[in-house]
N, C-alpha and C positions, 0 to 999 in steps of 0.2 A: 544523618545530618550532624554537623559539628555543633558544639554548644553555642548558644547565643552569646553575644558579646557587646558591651557598651564601650565605645572608644571616645575618649576626650582628646581633641586635637588642640594644642596650645596655639595661641596667636603668634608666638615667637617662631613657629615653623614657617620659614620664608619661602621654601621651595617644596611644596607638598606633592608634586607630581608623582614621584616614585611611590610615596606613601599611598596616594589615591589608587595607583595601580594595584597595590597589595590589598587595600581595603575592598576594592571592587571585586577581587577574586576570592574574598573570604567566603567559605562555603556555608556558613551558618547565618541565622538572623543577626542583624547589625543595627545598632542605633549610634549615631554620631552626635556628640555635643562639642561645640567649638567655642574658643575664646576669640579675642581680638585686641588684646592690650596694646601692642606696639602701634597698630593702625589707629586705634582710638587716641592714643597719646599724640601721634603725629597730627591728626585732624584737630585736636584741641589746641595744639600749639599754633597751627596754621590760622585758627580762628581767634587767637589771642586769649584763650582760656587756660587757666592754670591746671596742671596735673599735680595732685597731692594724694599721698597714700598714708593709710593708717592700718597697722597690723596686716600689711600685704593687700589691703583692699583700697580701690580707687574711690576717694571721696567724690560724690557725684551730685552737684547741685542741679536743679531742674533744667537749666539751659545746657548743662553738660549731658543730661540724659538724652536729649534729642540727638546729639552727636553719637552717643553710644548706640542708640537704636539704628541710626543710619549706617554706621560702619558694620555692625553685626549683621544687619540684613544683607548688605552687599557681600560679606564673607560667606554667609550661608548659601546665597545663590551661586557663588563661585564653586563652593564645595559640592553642592548638589548637582550642579551642571557638570563638574568634572567627573563625578561618579557615574552620572547618567551617560555621558559620552563614552565611558569605559564599559558600558553594558550593565551597570547596576542601577536600576531605576531609583532615584532618590528625590526626596521632597523636602525643601527648606521650610522650616517652621520657626516661629517665635514662641517662647513660653507663654505669650499672651493669647495665642490662637486657641480658641475653645477652652480657655482656662487650663492649658496644659500645666503651667506652673503657677500655683497660688503662692503669693509671697507675703512677707511681713517686713516692714522697714526696720533697719537697725539704727539705734539712736546715734546722733552725732555725725552721720555719714551722708546726709542728704538723701538722694533717691537710691540708696544702696539697701539691698534686702537679703533675706534668706528664704529658702523654700520651705513652706509649711504643708504643701499638698501637691501631689502629682496625679494628673488625669491619665492614668496609664491605659485606660480603655481605648482611647483614640490611637495611641501608639501601637497597641496590639492589633487593632483593626487594620492599620496601615501595613504592618508587618505581614499579617495574614494575606493581604492583597498583593504582596510582593514588593512593597516599597521599603526603602531605607530612610527613616526619618533623620533629618539633619537639623538639630535643635540649637537655637541661639539662647543664651542664658539671660533672658528677660522675663521676669515674673510680673504678676499683676496683683495689686492690692486695691483697696477702696479708692485710692487717690490716683491710680494710674500705674505706669510702668516702673519697674524696679530693676536696677542693675545688680545682677547676682554674679558673684565670682563663678567662672565657668567650671572650676573644679568642684565647687560646692554643689552647683546644679547637677553636674554629672553624677556625683555621689548620691544625691537624692533620687535621681531617675533610676540609677542602677539598683538602689535599695528597693524602690517601689516595684521594679520588675523582678527582683530577685536574681539579677544577672551579674556575672563577673564584670569588673570595670578595669579598663586599661587607660591610665592617664599618660598621654604622650606629651613630652615637653622637650626642652633643649638641654637637659642633663640626663646622665645615664641612670640615675636613681638617687637614693639617699646615701650620703657619704659622711663618715666621721670627720674627714678632712677633704673638702671639695677640691683641693689641689693635688690630692694623692689618689689616683684611680684604684689603688690596691685597698682603699678603706671603704669601698662600697659595701653596703649591707645587702646581701642577696635575698634575705628573708627577715621579716620582723613580725612579731606578735603585737597586738594592741598595747600590751603592758610594756614591751620593749620600746615601742615608738613613743609612748607617753614619757618614759624615762629620758629618752633622747631629747624630747621637747623641753623637759624640765632642766636638762643640763645645758641647753642652748645650742645643741648640735643641729636640731631642726629649727630654722629661723627664716625670716624674710618671706620670699615668695613660695618657699617649700612648705610653710606652715599650712596654708589652705589646701595644698595638694595632699599632705599627709592626713589632715583632719577629714578631708573628703573621702579618702580611701577608708579610713576607720569608720566614718559615718555609714558608708555603703555596707561595710561588714555588719554593723549594728542593725541595719535595716533589712538584712537578709541576703546580701551578696555573698556567694561562696568564697570569693577571693577578690583582691584588688591588687594592682601593680602600678608602679611609676617607672617609666622608662623613656629613653631618648627616641624621638620619632625619626626613623631612618628606614632605608630599604631592608627588608628581612626581619624587622623587629617583632612583628606578630609571631612568627614562627619561633624566634629565639625566646620570647617571653613565655609562650605556651609550653616550650620545652624546658623552662627553668634556667635558661642560660644567660639571661640579660635582665636588667632592671632590678627593682626591689619589690619583692612579692610580700603582700600582707595577708596573713591568715589568722584565724582566731587561736589556732594552736601551732606550735613550732613544727 
């Protein structure tokens, strides 16, 4: 059996059909964590609610949290349904279900939080029964639901499971110059990534992705990678031919 793999699917992936075909055929155990940023933003605008970001995180007041939960639930059902139709039994879950993701609110961001605990036993039980968990990044604290950055949630779950993590997004990886494809970093150590962050090379929406990849490593993931979600990407990343791979050693 192939090694287990956690895959984070970005909300910016507009046409995930080909990717779902590939994920459905993956021969090893699989957990999927998904985002939903563009759809959340569109619904907030439709309802006349402001979208504001701080350090790459969406500031989420209580009224916005209801929209976040609504959108993420719908996306999770679409993804689990798509995998199930392609022959891979999948189950859409929220981090609130059975306290899968225990959270802590971050100051100044409303109902935005970080993951402080993962109930991996339920995930392992579902995997043993042949299901692929599809997890939305909503955690729970004493006051209710928390909006967690999907990359951050994926890093926490991968670390708890001790699984490698693949963060799929709309860019090919980490670049020194995003306009020059020749400047992609094929591999980075945590020390190299920290230096790039300090230099301002890693910024904006790439910050939580890189931090999540490094967090997964610290928690026990053997490797993590950031790559562009497209047909054939799993094979290319696993062969070291695409994306940016993070390992503790070069």
